[in-house]
N, C-alpha and C positions, 0 to 999 in steps of 0.2 A: 588841906588842898583836897580839894573835890577829887581825888580821880576816882575812876571806876575802875570794872571790869577792863583789860584790856590797855590799862594807864601805861603800862611805861614801853614803850615802842623797842624795837630792835636796834636802831638807830640811837636811841635814849643810850642802852643797854652797852652798844661799843662802844659811845663816846666815853674819853678819860676824865678822870673823877675832876680834872684840873682844868677841864675845857673851858669856855667862855661859855654861858647860856646866850642862847639867841633873846629869848624874851626875860626881864623881871621888874614883875610891876610890884611896888611895895605901896600900899596904904592910898590906892588910887582910889578918890571920890570926882563927881561933879554936883556940885547944889545951881539953880537958876533960881533966881528972883519971879515968882508968878502973884495974882491979886491976895492971894492966904498971906503970905509972906516969903516964904522959901520953899523953893522945892528939892528930895534929895534921887537925882536920877541915878544916881550910882554910889551905892555906898563902899566903905575902905575895903578894896580886893587885891587879896595877895597870888600873885601866883608865878610859876617859875616853869618856859618854856624850853627843852633842851634845840639846837642846831639838828636838823635835818628831822623834826619832830613834827606827826600830823596834830593837830588840834579842830574839832571843830566847838562852837558857843555856840549855845542853844539855848532857848526859851522864847515865852511868849513876846507874840505884837507888846512893844512898850516896856519888854522885861527891862531897858538896858545894854543891849548886846551891842547894837549899832553903833551908841555911845562909846561904847567899852573899845568898839573895834575902832574908833576915828581917833580918838584918843591914844592907843598903840600904835598907828600913823601918825600923830603926833599935827594932827589935822584940827584939834581942837584943843583948851587948853583945860588943867584940873584944878578941880578947888583943893586938893590934897594929894600929896603922894607922887610917887615919880615911875617914871617909864624908862627902862636902860634897853635901848638893842645892840645887840656885840659888843657890851663895855660900854658903851654910851650914853648919857643920862639925857633923852632928847629934852629937856624942858628946862636941863642948864642952859642951854642953845636960846638961840633967840628964831625967827619966823625964817630967816635966810640961811642961819646952818641948820633949821630943822627940816626946809626946803632941798638943801644941798645933800641931809645924809639919804634923805626920801630915793635923790636920782639915783645915791650911788649904790644904795642896800635895800628899794620897796619898791616889788608891785603891787597893786591896790587895786581892786575891784569895782567900783562904786553900784549902788542899786539902780541908778538913776545916770549910768554911764557916762555922764560929763566926756562926751564928745565933743569936740571943736564945729561949729557947725559950717564952717564955712574951709573945712579941710575935706578932702576925700580919704575914703576908707584908709587906701594905704597909706597919704598923708598922715594921718592920725597915729598909725603904727609908727611909721617912721621919728614922729615925735621926739620921743626918749633916746631914740639911737642918736637921734640930730643932737641935743641937748649933749648928751653924753661924749660927745665926738669919733661914737661908731663908724668903723669904714664899711662902705658898702649896707646904706641903711636899707635903699630900696630893695635891695634883692634881699635880703630879712626879715624886711615886711611883708614882703610878696610871699616868701616861703610858707610866716606864720598865720597869715591869714588862708593860705591852704589848706595849714594842719585843723581851723575852724569850719573848714566847708566854704571858704567866699571867694574864692581863686575870680570867680566871674563876675565880684562885685566890686574889683579896687577901685573903679575910679567911681565911684557911686559917691554923692555926698549922704547925711547921715538923715537928711528930710529924705530919702526915698529908699531908707532902708527900713524894713520892717522891726519892731521891739527886739525881735529873736537875734537877726543881724546883727543892731545893735549891740546890744550886751556881746556877740561875738567879736565883733571888732576892741571892744572897752579890755576882753581877756586879751586878747592877740597884743594892745598893743602892752597891760602888766605886764604878760609873759613874754615880751618878745627881745629884752635885755639880761632874760635869766637870772634875776634878780635872786639876792640870799633869802631876803623874806618875800612873801605872798601874804598880801590879804583877800579878802573876798568876802563884801557882803551880799548875801543872796545870790550867788555869781550863775545857776541857772533858775531863777523866779521869773525872767521871760522868756523861757527856751522848752522848744516842744521836745517830748520824753525822749526820742532819739540824738536830740542834735545835745540834749541836756548829758546825757551818758554821754557822748563823744568829752564833750565837754570837762567833768568828771574824770574821767579817761588821761584827758592831756594835763590837769593839774596834776594828776599823782604819780602819772611821767615823770615830769619834771620835778618833783619833788624828789624820784625815787635817781634820774638821771644825772642830777645836778648836786643832791643834796639840800636843796630848798626847802628852809622851814613853812609849811602851809599853815595858816589860821581860817578858817572858814566860819561865818555868821550863816547861819542856818535854820530854817525848817524843817528839812527834807532829813527823817530820823534815818534812812538808806542812808544817804552822802554821810551824815555824822557819824555811821557804824563804820565805815569804811580809813576815820581816823584813827590813830594809835591812842589818842584821848578824849574825853569830850568834858567841856562842864556848861555847868548851866547855870541860867540866870535868873532869877524872880524877885518883881520889884526892886532892881538896882542890888541883889547880893547874889554872890556866889552860894550854891543849897548843895 
């Protein structure tokens, strides 16, 4: 496994040897048909992430890292291999089962935000709380938007928000349920330096406070350096 310096986090050391890992990836591959026949986006990949660990996935554009993150979340289906989240083989579930598992265990920050245009900022953040039956959804959503610096933009629709503001709404929506797994695809790509730093601090603060397992896809080497472990993908392979 391609562990580098600092690859074993304090949380992983402290975890009992019998603890179920947060993520186990085995023989994971993704192939698609193209004009020349078949294109392999992701070759057979194997790695394990312990609970409360922080992992950065880095690599050049087109290396397969965003594809890998989508497969980890069950947002796409692999050509081969398995992904186990907290002991559950997600590809043994149907689409509804994977959606239910994401609702229960996973917060995902998309590179393209994926906000609902007909909902305000606070309504977008309230949505996962309401779907899970949480109480005081509005109060929790407002508090999380305040934490990402958007207390004055609660009633604005996405089209009236800048790209950076939309990214912060997406982050708030992912964090608000305090999920045990946090996945983020280039979470600071649309943010200025100061806001990006605040968002990074928030992600790692949630990791420490709640023991969340944090997996980031990033080009930002300084962000990757804050994680307990980094894996690099090149041409669909771990290196």
